[in-house]
C-alpha positions in Angstrom: -10.5 -13.3 -23.9 -7.9 -11.7 -21.6 -4.2 -11.4 -22.1 -1.7 -12.6 -19.5 1.9 -11.3 -19.1 4.5 -11.8 -16.5 7.7 -9.8 -17.2 10.4 -7.5 -15.8 10.3 -3.8 -16.7 13.2 -1.4 -16.4 12.2 1.5 -14.3 14.5 4.3 -12.9 17.6 2.1 -13.1 16.1 -1.1 -11.6 14.2 -4.1 -12.8 10.7 -4.5 -11.4 8.6 -7.6 -11.8 5.1 -7.0 -13.2 2.1 -9.3 -13.6 -0.6 -8.1 -16.1 -3.9 -9.6 -17.2 -6.9 -8.3 -19.1 -7.6 -5.4 -21.4 -9.2 -2.0 -21.0 -8.6 0.8 -18.6 -5.6 0.1 -16.5 -5.9 -0.7 -12.8 -2.5 -0.7 -11.0 -2.4 -2.6 -7.7 0.4 -1.5 -5.3 1.2 -3.9 -2.4 2.3 -3.1 1.1 5.1 -4.1 3.4 6.1 -7.8 3.8 4.4 -8.5 0.5 4.9 -8.6 -3.2 2.8 -8.6 -6.4 1.2 -11.9 -5.5 -0.8 -10.4 -2.7 -3.1 -9.0 -5.3 -3.2 -12.0 -7.6 -6.8 -12.8 -6.7 -8.0 -9.3 -7.4 -6.0 -9.1 -10.7 -7.8 -12.2 -11.8 -11.2 -10.8 -10.8 -10.7 -7.5 -12.5 -9.0 -8.8 -15.6 -12.4 -9.7 -17.1 -13.2 -5.9 -17.4 -9.9 -4.1 -17.1 -6.2 -4.2 -17.7 -5.2 -5.3 -14.2 -1.6 -4.9 -13.3 0.2 -5.8 -10.1 4.0 -5.2 -9.7 6.5 -5.9 -7.0 7.8 -2.6 -5.6 11.6 -1.9 -5.4 13.4 -4.2 -3.0 10.5 -6.7 -2.8 10.7 -10.3 -4.2 11.4 -11.4 -6.8 13.2 -8.1 -7.4 16.8 -7.4 -6.2 16.8 -7.1 -2.4 18.2 -3.9 -0.8 21.9 -3.8 -0.2 23.0 -3.2 3.4 22.5 0.5 4.3 20.4 1.1 1.2 17.5 3.6 1.8 13.8 2.7 1.6 12.8 6.0 0.1 9.0 6.6 -0.3 9.6 9.4 -2.8 11.7 7.0 -4.9 8.9 4.4 -4.6 6.4 7.0 -5.8 8.6 8.0 -8.7 8.8 4.3 -9.7 5.0 4.1 -9.7 4.7 7.2 -11.8 7.3 5.9 -14.2 5.2 2.7 -14.6 2.1 4.8 -15.2 4.0 6.8 -17.9 5.1 3.6 -19.6 1.6 2.2 -20.0 0.8 4.1 -23.2 -2.5 5.3 -21.9 -3.7 8.6 -20.7 -5.4 7.5 -17.5 -5.3 4.7 -14.9 -6.7 4.0 -11.5 -4.2 3.1 -8.8 -5.2 0.8 -5.9 -2.8 0.8 -3.0 -2.8 -1.3 0.2 -1.1 -0.3 3.4 2.4 1.2 2.5 1.4 0.8 -1.1 -1.4 3.2 -0.3 1.2 5.7 0.9 3.2 5.2 -2.3 0.0 5.7 -4.3 -0.9 8.9 -2.5 2.6 10.3 -2.8 2.7 9.4 -6.5 -0.5 11.5 -6.9 1.1 14.4 -5.1 4.1 14.2 -7.5 2.2 13.2 -10.6 2.1 15.1 -13.9 -1.3 13.7 -14.6 -2.6 10.4 -15.8 -4.5 9.4 -12.7 -8.2 8.8 -13.1 -8.7 7.6 -9.6 -7.1 6.4 -6.4 -8.1 3.7 -4.0 -6.3 3.9 -0.7 -6.6 1.0 1.7 -5.5 2.0 5.2 -2.3 3.8 4.2 -0.2 4.2 7.4 0.7 7.8 6.8 1.7 8.2 10.5 2.6 11.9 10.4 -1.1 12.6 9.6 -2.0 11.4 13.1 -0.6 14.6 14.4 -3.4 16.4 12.6 -6.2 14.3 14.3 -7.7 15.4 17.6 -7.0 12.0 19.1 -4.0 11.1 17.0 -1.0 12.0 19.1 -1.4 9.2 21.6 -1.9 6.7 18.8 1.2 8.0 17.1 3.3 7.8 20.3 1.9 4.3 21.1 2.8 3.0 17.7 6.2 4.5 17.9 7.0 3.0 21.3 5.4 -0.4 20.7 6.3 -1.0 17.1 8.7 1.4 15.4 11.3 1.6 18.1 11.4 -2.1 19.2 11.3 -3.3 15.6 14.2 -1.0 14.7 16.2 -2.1 17.8 15.6 -5.8 16.9 16.9 -5.3 13.4 20.0 -3.5 14.7 20.6 -6.5 16.9 20.3 -8.8 13.9 17.1 -10.4 15.3 15.0 -10.3 12.2 12.3 -12.6 13.5 11.8 -10.5 16.6 11.3 -7.5 14.4 8.8 -9.3 12.2 6.9 -10.4 15.2 6.7 -6.8 16.6 5.6 -5.5 13.2 2.9 -8.1 12.5 1.5 -7.8 16.0 1.5 -4.1 15.8 -0.2 -3.8 12.5 -2.9 -6.3 13.4 -3.3 -4.8 16.8 -3.1 -8.1 18.6 -0.3 -9.5 20.6 0.6 -13.0 19.5 -0.6 -12.6 15.9 2.7 -13.7 14.5 3.0 -16.7 16.8 -0.5 -18.0 15.9 0.4 -18.1 12.2 1.0 -21.4 10.4 4.6 -22.4 10.1 4.4 -22.0 6.3 3.1 -18.5 6.7 5.9 -17.5 9.1 8.4 -18.9 6.7 6.9 -16.9 3.8 7.1 -13.7 6.0 10.8 -14.4 6.8 11.4 -14.0 3.1 10.5 -10.3 3.4 12.8 -9.5 6.3 15.4 -7.7 4.1 13.0 -5.2 2.8 11.4 -4.6 6.2 14.9 -4.1 7.7 15.5 -1.4 5.1 12.2 0.2 6.0 12.9 0.4 9.7 16.5 1.4 9.3 15.9 4.2 6.9 15.8 7.8 8.2 12.2 8.7 9.2 11.8 11.6 6.7 12.9 9.5 3.8 10.8 6.5 4.8 7.7 8.5 5.8 7.8 12.1 4.5 5.6 14.5 6.4 2.6 15.7 4.4 0.1 18.3 5.6 -3.6 18.8 5.2 -2.7 21.6 2.8 -0.8 19.0 0.7 -3.8 16.7 0.7 -6.1 19.5 -0.4 -4.1 19.8 -3.6 -5.0 16.3 -4.7 -8.0 16.7 -7.0 -8.0 13.0 -8.1 -11.3 11.2 -7.1 -10.3 8.9 -4.2 -11.9 6.0 -2.5 -10.7 5.5 1.1 -11.2 1.9 2.4 -10.8 0.6 5.9 -11.4 -2.7 7.7 -14.1 -2.9 10.4 -11.8 -5.0 12.5 -8.7 -2.8 12.1 -7.0 -0.9 14.9 -8.1 2.7 15.7 -4.8 4.1 14.3 -5.8 3.3 10.7 -9.3 4.8 11.2 -7.8 8.0 12.5 -5.5 8.4 9.5 -8.5 7.8 7.2 -10.4 10.5 9.1 -7.7 13.0 8.3 -7.6 11.9 4.6 -11.3 12.1 4.3 -11.5 15.5 5.8 -8.8 17.0 3.6 -8.9 15.2 0.2 -11.3 17.4 -1.8 -12.8 14.5 -3.8 -12.9 11.5 -1.5 -15.5 8.9 -0.4 -15.0 6.4 2.4 -16.2 2.8 2.9 -15.8 0.4 5.8 -15.4 -3.2 4.9 -17.0 -5.7 7.3 -15.3 -8.8 8.6 -11.9 -7.5 7.6 -8.8 -6.0 9.3 -5.9 -4.3 7.7 -5.5 -6.7 4.7 -8.9 -5.8 3.3 -8.4 -7.2 -0.2 -7.5 -10.6 1.3 -9.8 -10.8 4.3 -13.0 -9.8 2.5 -12.1 -10.1 -1.2 -15.7 -10.1 -2.3 -16.6 -6.8 -0.6 -13.3 -5.3 -1.7 -14.2 -6.0 -5.3 -17.7 -4.7 -5.0 -16.5 -1.5 -3.4 -13.9 -0.9 -6.0 -16.3 -1.7 -8.9 -18.9 0.8 -7.5 -16.1 3.4 -7.4 -15.2 2.6 -11.0 -18.8 2.9 -12.0 -19.0 6.3 -10.5 -15.9 7.4 -12.3 -17.2 6.2 -15.6 -20.8 7.2 -15.1 -21.9 3.8 -16.3 -21.6 0.1 -15.4 -18.1 -1.3 -15.8 
């Protein structure tokens, strides 16, 4: 039998919503931008049969308190929130599974951690500064900046939140018109995340996306699974290249029939890949 808990936890001066199910070694699921804890609801249910599966809504994401005007979206603060959650679990080790910006948070938490991480799963973390350490990364970096970062920021400054959402969704998916082709209900759901995305794009670059170097990556001894979608844009593949080259204990998998949202677009293969990684960590079948 598995336990089920939905509650708020007090972390670093804020209240964060947390959904927990199952028993055993903890798996912490960390969502990306324009998302909340519910994006991992399906995987929490799947893994709850064998693990203590936990998904939380990061600072500023629903149903938590939204950012106040001018409040910073600080990646280091988000990483410290994650480490505080890990410290609160009452267990020595956990595996952290981060998607998109949640993968950035997970990686930064590992860099700032005092221990307690048994493993990392990073699903296409958009650590854009790492592109500058890839032989073909500079044009990808400049294109993303000119086609996504700058126009989305300008749209938010004009108060045109939906234009900013459209630019962001199209840019991450690598297909113009992606936002417009969504169902009306999906568009309405995404509009609910506009306040947190506005905080992201209006935060100073070095707070929102701190620069990390290959040397920093080489200090992360935690076993790491790097996961990408076969249908994703080249930008994410290039970032995974740099991570795989420099993280000393990493393996990489490519998930078929999936783009950036691997855990949603091919949930079965995502689960299989994570379970294989967990088996390798444990040395036996989980």
